[in-house]
N, C-alpha and C positions, 0 to 999 in steps of 0.2 A: 346455582354460579352458572346462571343464564346471562345471554349478549347483553339484554335489556338492563341488566344490574351494571354493565361497562356504558352504555348510552348513558345513564341517567348521575353518572359522576362526571361532577363538574370543575375538579381540575384536569380531564385528559379531555376537554372539548371534542369529543368523536359526533362524526355528524354520522346520520346514516343512508344510505345512499337506496338501498334498495332490498327490502325484506317484511316477508307475514309474520305480525303476531304469534301465529303457530310456529315458525321457524325461529322467532327470535326467544323463546320459550326453553328452546332445548338447553340440557343440560351439556354444562362445559367440563370437557373431561382435563384440559389442559392446553398447552399453547405452544406450539412450532413458528419459528422465524424461518421463512425459506426464499431464494430468491431464484430456485429453478426454473427452469421451463417445465419440466414434469416430475414434479416432486412427491407422486402417488404412493413410491415405496418405501416413504420417511415418515408416513402422516400415519394417522387411528383418530377411529373414529371419536367424535366427538370437543377433537380438537381446533381450538381456533388457531386461524395461521398468518401470524404476521410477513405481509412482503413489502418492500419498498420498492414493487416493479422495475427494478432494476433491467429484467429478460423483458420486459415488453419493449416493443419498435412497433413505432409512427404508423397505423394503416396495417400492421400486420394482424390479421384476424387470425391465422392459423394458430400462432403462439399463444394469444390469446383465449381463444377452445381449445387446445392442447393444460395449459395452463387451471381453470376455471373446470371442464371435464374432468380434470388427475384430485379437485377437494372435492367434489359430489360424490365420485366413485367412491373415493376413500373416506366419507361419510362425517367431512369437517361441518365443523357445525356454525361457522364464518369465516371471512377472509375483510380482516382488518388491513387496507394497503395504503400504506403512509404517502403521502404527498409532497413529499420533501423535492426526490427525484423530479418530478417533471413537473412540479407545479399542481396541481391536479390528479383527479385520476381519472380515467381518457372512460369518456363514452361507450366504448366497446368491452371494456372489462365490466361498462353498467350492466350492459344488454346480455350479455356473457351468463353473469349471477344473478340475472333474472330465471333468463330463460332455462338455469341448470339448477335453481332453485338454493342459489347460495345467498344467504344474506352477507351484503357489500356493508360496512360499514368504511368511512374514509378516517384516517389519522394525522389532524395537523402535522406543520413540520417542527412547531414548538415542542412537540409529546412525544419522547424518545420509546423504542419499543419496549424498552427497559422498564420503562412507568407502567404500560398498556400489561405488562408481564407478572408486576408487584400489583398492581391492581388485582390478578387473576386471584394467584396464590393466598394473596395473603386474606382474600374474602376466600378460597378456602381450608385457609390453615385456623383463620380466624372463628369456624363452623368447626373444624377441631380441635379446636382449643376448649374448650368448651366442652370435649368430651372427658367425664371424670377420669377418666385414668393417663390423661392429657401423653398418646404412646408415642405423639411427632414433635416433641420440643425435646430442646437441645437439654440433656442434662445438668445443674446447674453446678454438679460440680466440677465438671465440663470445662462449663463456660468462666467459672472462681479460674482454676490453668489456664485457661485458658490467656485472661484478663492480664493473670501475673508476670506470663512467658513473653505477652506484647509489654509489658511493662522494662522486663529486660534483656531486653533486644534479641529475644528469639527471629531462629531464622526461616521461608518460610516450609522449607520441610521438616522440622522440627514441630511447626504450629498445626502441617495438616495433618501427622502423624499421629500429634494426639485428641486431632481435633474429631479423629474417624473415628482413635482405637474402639470405641467402646461397640462398635460399627458390627466390628470383628473385620474378619481379613476382604475388604474392603476394596476395591481400584478406584482410587481416586484420583485427579489431576488437575493441577493450577496454571491453565498455560495463558499465556499471552494473546491477544489479535494475531498474531500474523502466524502462531499454532506454533512458540519455541515454549517447550517444557520447564518452567521455572520452580514446579516442586511438585513428589507424586509420592504415595504412601509405601509401604514397603511393597507390596503383595504385587501392584502394580507392574506393569511390563512397560519397559522403553514405547516410544509410541510417534512414527515422523511427524513432524509437523504437515502440516494440510493451508490452502488457501482460507482465509475470513471466508467466511458464510459456507462453505462446503460442510454439507451434515458431516453429523459424525453420530453414530448409534449411542441411544441412551438419552441421559439429561442435563444436558447444559443451563447455567448460570452462568448470567454476564455482570462482570461485572466493570461499569462504564467511567467513564474519566473525562473529565469535562476540558482536559488541558489539549488532549489531543487522539483520534482513535485509534497511535500505535499503542497509546498507552492501555486500553482497555483487556483484562485479566477475564476468562471466563473460571469457572468452578466446573468441569466435568466428570459423570462418572458412567461407562459405560453402560453398567446393566442398571436398567432405571428403576429397577425395583430394591436393590441393594441398600436404600436410604430414604428415606421419609422426604420429601421435598422442606418442606418446613427446614428441620436439622440442616440438609444443604443450604440456604436462603440462613441462620445464625451464621456454617462457616461463612458464607460469600462478607455477608459483614464483619465478622472479625480479619480477616482478608483487606476487604476494603479501609478499613482503621490501619493496617500494618502497613498497606500501600500510601497512604496520607504520612504515613512517620519516613520510608525507603521514598518518598518525594522528596521528604524537607534534605537527605543526606546524600538523595543524586540531587536536587540545586547546587547542593557546597561543589558536589562532583565537576558540575557543570558552569559553575563560575571559576574554575582552575581550567577547564579546557576554551573556557572563552578569554579568559586572559593571557593564554597558548595562542590563541589565534590571534590576538590583539598583536601579537610581539610580531606575528608575522605576515601580518596586513601593516602594519603600521609604513606610509608614507616615509621616503629619504636610505637612508643605512643605515643598513642590517641592524638589528638589534644588537646589542651587547649580549658577547657568549656567555656570560657570566648570570647573565639575565635569563637567559634562554636556556641556560640548563637548570636554573633555580627553575624557572617555571616548568620546564618537564620533567619534576623531581616532584613539583607542585603540583602537577596533575598525574601523579602516579606511573610514570613510564620509566623502564630502566636507561639509565645512563651511558652513550657512546652509543647508540643507534646501534642497526641502521633502523630507518625510520621508511614511513610512509605517509603522503600527505592526501584526503580525501574530502571533495569539495561536494555538497548533495542539495536541492532542493528545496529540503523539506530536512530539520536538523532533527527532528524526532523519529524520523522514517529510521534517518542514518542513523543515530541509537540504537535500536531495535534490530538493524540490521546488522549491526557491529555484533549486539549481545546475543546471535545463533552461534560466531566465531568464540569460543570458549575457551582460549587457546592461543586469541592476540591479545594483547595491553592495549590498549587504545583512553585515548582523552579523546571527546566533542565538545564543539563549544557550540554557535549557532549553527551554520550551515558548515560546517569541517571540523573535521576530524582527523589527528596524526595517533598513526598506529606504530606501535613497535614491532616489527619483524625481525624475529630468532635466527641470524645469520647463520645457525646449522639447521636451519628448517625450509623442508623443501615448500614452503609458502605458496600459492595464489591467490592472493584475498582478493582481486578482480573476479577470480574465475567464481571464487567461491560466494559472493556475492549474487555475483550473475543468476547464480541458483537459488537465493535465497528473494533475489528481488520482486518475480512474482507474491510474494505469502503478502509481502509489506504492497503493492498494488492494489490486491483485494482488499485490504483494508481502509485505504485511501478512495476507492470506486472509483468507476471511471471517468469521473475529470479530474482526477487528484495528478499535478503536472508531478511528475516522480520522477528523478534521473542523476544518475550519480557519473562520476568524473574523477579519475584515479593517476594523480602525479607518479612520475616515477621514482625508484626505492632511493633515497639519499642513505650515504652511509653512515653520514653522522649530522650533527644538528647544525654545522654549519652549512647542510643542503635544502635545509625543512623548506624554504621561503620560495629554491625553485622550484620543491618540490608543489610546494602550493601554486606556486601559476604555471604548472605544468597540468595539475589537477580543473584549476577553473577551467581554461583553455579546452581541456577533455570534455568539460563537464560542456560548455556552448554547443560542441562538435555531439553531443548524443541525442538520438533523436526516438519515436514510437518501436522503430525497430530495432534499436540498441541502445536500450534507455541506462545501461551503464557501460563502461567507456575510459579504457585507459590508457595513458598518452600511448605509451608501447601501440598500442594501436595504429596511431596514425601513422599509416606505414603506405596511405597511395595519397597521392595530389587531392583527387578529391572527398576524403576523408580529412585533412588537414584546414582544407576550404571550410570543412563545414564546423570546424570551429572559429572561423573570420563573421565575425559579427555580420545577422543580413543589410544593418545598415552601410557598411562599409565594402561590403559584396556587391550590393547595387549600384553605388557609386562607382567602385570601381568595373562594372560594367556595363554600364551605361556610357562613360567617359571611352573604352576604349570600343564598345561595340554599337552605338548609339548613331552613329551614321550610318549604318545599312539600313536600318529598322528592322522590320520581324520579316524581311518577305524572301524574296528570292536569293538575294546573297546572301544571307543569313544562313540561309537552308545548305545554299553548295559548300557554305565552308566549312560547318558543319560534316556534310558528306567530305570533301576536300579531308583535312583533318582524319575522321574517323577510317576513311581507307589509305593510313600513314602515304598525303601526300600525291596519292596513284591518282594521275590523270587518264587513265585508261577506267579505272577501275569506277572514278568519283561520273564521269560519264555513264559507265552501265548503268548504277545505281537511281540514276535521275532519269535515263534515258534519255538524254543528251550528243549532239556532237562533242568532241573531245572542243574544237575548235571555242566552242560556248562554253565549255567550261574555264577554259586558258584568261578568254575573254572578259565573265565573271571573277575568278580569280584578279586577276587583274584592278581590276574594281577594286577590292576588295582593301586587295595591297595600297591602294593610292588613295581608298576615303580613311581608312586605318592607322596606315604610317608606317605599316610593317611592309620586310621582307619574309617573303613565308620559303626563302630557300633556308634562312637563321635558321638555327633551334632555337633560340630564344624567343623570337620576335611569335612564333609559330606557339610556345608554351604562354606568353603573354594572351595571344586571342585563346587557346585552347581553355586558358583557366579564368579566361572572363564567357566564355558561355560558359562554363560552369556554374560560375558565381551569378548567369544570369539568371 
């Protein structure tokens, strides 16, 4: 299999940006996807390297040189660069690949990396399948057994165990996009979750999802020589079928979660207690509480995050989840989700708006609506520095104001401070409040005479209608400064 074989495939739509004919005729040994700035220790000779160019920064020639030189030193056959992240392959990358003599191919946004990987391995497996012994095919009896298990509703652990049993004591994992272990063979030790895209030693086959990046899976074998790639491919296809059936079951569960969320979000009086209890039971949550409501910017990411908390029953709607928190257990759900959130963020990519707000614990069903409103308010107070925020964290005026919609904050700031403008009066007010209304310290900080500070503050009071000797008026102006 050569790079030229891929370029001749009409289905992939690849474009050669640079590459001499002799280089394009090199044998391809495998495929590695990476977005590390320096992936050399994870690459092998003859590999095609797929990269979404997430590492690239406009004008950063050092990063380009480091990345391409790593490919050249590792003996990579070619770089296949995705156009989806930046809209095109940067000219700096083309120049570096020419300098280091690494063929460069553009992968259009419509073509998934999975399609490229499959094209490589299917071509290689096709060559292998013509061998008389067919050593690399999943045995027919195993295929039949797996089909029967699928029809019988077997779980992922049983499917993986039976699929790999004929390979001996091989360690094999079924992982989610966020690194959560769905199943592992009996001989495989437990492994911690890690960020999406972070390299794992061995061989991985990605099982893409059309619905959401958070629903993708991967079949991973730490020892790349423990199983033929074609066998793993066929096992991956089994799990693609399993996930389709699981998704149908999941859709029913999400429907129950949406019904529960709709009762909480309905305008007007609170939901009938009986109807709410029935909705909780229908969503699979224990009766009686306590409960907690979460709100997120992405419901699929929220569902995957909660799946990491194996001991917490929950129901997810579109972007709201209700959790049952065992009152005898010392659970810190927001804290645990905070540790999981970077894994989810890596799945969604650098441009994903991924935030979560948590309401307070509600002792019973009657407190769920209040917890939902708290969760939504906490969600509006989140930012890049604190993407997961619980309502209990809103313990400062600044944190509280962060949850007020920007449109409301800006109106309040203009209405309260607009007459001051953006010049010396506003600056003097800021320094005056920051120094606890001390005339002397304010004068020292601004290098002014104390009488000048007195004059300016009098002007502030006159223009704003506030008396800075009164606490509530100080708070009015301080809040307006924080909102501006």
